[in-house]
Structures are given as structure tokens and as C-alpha cells.
C-alpha positions in Angstrom: -0.1 -0.1 0.1 1.4 3.6 -0.8 2.0 5.7 2.1 1.5 9.4 1.2 2.9 12.2 3.1 2.2 15.5 1.8 4.9 18.3 2.0 2.9 21.8 0.5 5.0 25.0 0.9 3.4 27.8 2.6 5.2 30.2 5.0 3.6 32.6 7.4 6.1 35.0 8.7 5.0 37.2 11.8 7.1 40.2 13.2 9.3 42.7 11.1 12.5 40.8 10.2 12.9 38.5 7.2 16.2 37.6 7.8 15.4 34.1 9.3 13.6 32.1 6.8 12.8 28.4 6.7 11.5 26.3 3.5 10.7 22.8 2.6 13.1 21.1 -0.1 10.5 19.3 -1.8 6.6 19.7 -2.3 5.4 16.4 -1.9 6.7 13.1 -0.4 5.7 9.3 -1.3 6.9 6.3 0.2 6.0 2.8 0.4 4.7 1.3 3.7 7.6 0.1 5.8 10.2 2.1 4.1 12.1 5.0 5.8 11.4 8.5 4.4 13.1 12.2 5.0 11.5 15.1 5.1 14.0 18.0 4.8 13.9 21.6 5.4 16.6 24.6 4.6 16.6 27.5 6.9 18.5 31.0 6.9 19.9 33.0 9.4 20.5 31.5 13.0 17.7 29.8 15.0 17.6 29.1 18.3 15.6 25.7 17.6 14.0 24.0 14.7 11.1 22.1 15.1 8.5 19.8 13.6 5.0 19.6 13.9 2.3 17.2 11.9 -1.5 18.1 11.3 -3.8 15.4 10.3 -7.1 16.4 8.4 -9.6 18.7 10.6 -7.1 18.5 13.6 -4.7 21.1 15.1 -0.8 20.8 14.6 0.7 18.4 16.9 4.3 18.9 18.3 6.7 16.3 17.2 10.1 17.3 17.9 12.9 19.6 18.3 16.5 20.5 17.8 18.4 23.1 19.4 21.0 24.7 16.8 23.9 25.2 19.4 23.9 22.1 21.1 21.9 19.5 19.4 19.9 18.8 22.3 16.7 17.4 21.2 13.3 17.6 22.9 10.7 14.7 21.8 6.8 14.9 22.2 5.4 13.3 25.5 4.6 10.7 24.4 7.6 10.2 22.2 6.9 9.0 18.4 9.3 6.2 18.4 9.7 6.1 14.7 11.0 9.5 14.2 14.2 11.1 14.6 15.7 14.6 13.9 19.0 15.6 12.2 20.5 18.9 11.9 22.9 19.6 9.5 24.7 23.0 10.5 27.1 23.5 7.6 24.2 23.2 5.0 21.6 24.8 7.5 19.3 21.9 6.7 17.2 19.9 9.3 15.6 16.3 8.4 12.6 14.7 10.4 13.1 10.8 9.3 10.2 8.3 9.7 11.3 4.7 10.0 8.9 2.0 9.0 6.4 4.2 7.5 3.0 3.6 8.2 -0.3 4.5 6.2 -1.3 6.7 9.6 1.8 8.7 9.1 0.1 10.4 6.2 -0.6 14.3 7.3 0.7 17.5 6.5 3.9 18.5 8.2 5.7 21.7 9.4 8.9 22.9 9.9 9.4 25.7 11.9 12.1 27.7 13.2 12.9 30.2 16.6 14.8 32.8 15.7 17.8 33.8 18.2 16.7 37.6 17.8 14.7 38.6 20.9 11.1 39.5 20.2 10.8 37.6 16.9 7.9 34.9 17.0 8.7 31.6 15.8 8.6 31.2 11.8 6.8 28.4 10.5 6.4 26.5 7.2 3.7 24.3 6.4 4.8 21.1 4.6 
């Protein structure tokens, strides 16, 4: 059975600064059930944290996982999602969400977001 993970690009920016942005590397990802897949976003500027959220139809977004840019410290949702992992590539300014052993129930809209390091800027979020 084919697993469909929607990866649509839509960015919302609040506040005055446009120096920190985050965008998905692709618009859609398709995977076979049982396979692993990677969702990736590139960011500019510097971020305090990079986060991933998931949204099912007619539901609110749910927090999945975040990674701190400065320390690589990872904070997972409670309870954690055991098949999800995050990787940060600081050199290429990319954050990856890996879903292992994909299931049909993983089909959703995924968001990558960043929290800028500049005080007073809100979180920037990209719907993916």
C-alpha cells in the first residue's frame, strides 16, 4: 500500500524581521509502507531551535520533535513518537525529520518551524 505524506509549501511570517526563513526542500513525499523517508527543510540566518509538527485533516497541529541549533539537544513530544528522529546539518543549514517503518497513518501535513535567536521575533513556520 502506498503511503502519502503531503509536503506542501506555505510560509507564514509574523514580525518585522525577514532574515530568518525556513522552507521545505520538496513539495510532496511518497513512500511505500514499511520504508523510511526523510522530510527536509532549509533555513537561513540562525535559529535557537528547529521544530517539526504534524497535522491530520480537521485537527490542530501536534508537536513532534525539536533540536537546538547550538547544542543539538533534542526534545521529543510526550509521549515520544518512536519512529521519528531529527538530524541537523549546520553546515548546509538543513533540518531533517526521518520517519522509519512508514505506516499509512503517517500520512499528514508536516510543518518545519524555527525559533529565531533575535529576541522578540516570533516562531516562523512553514507548512510542509
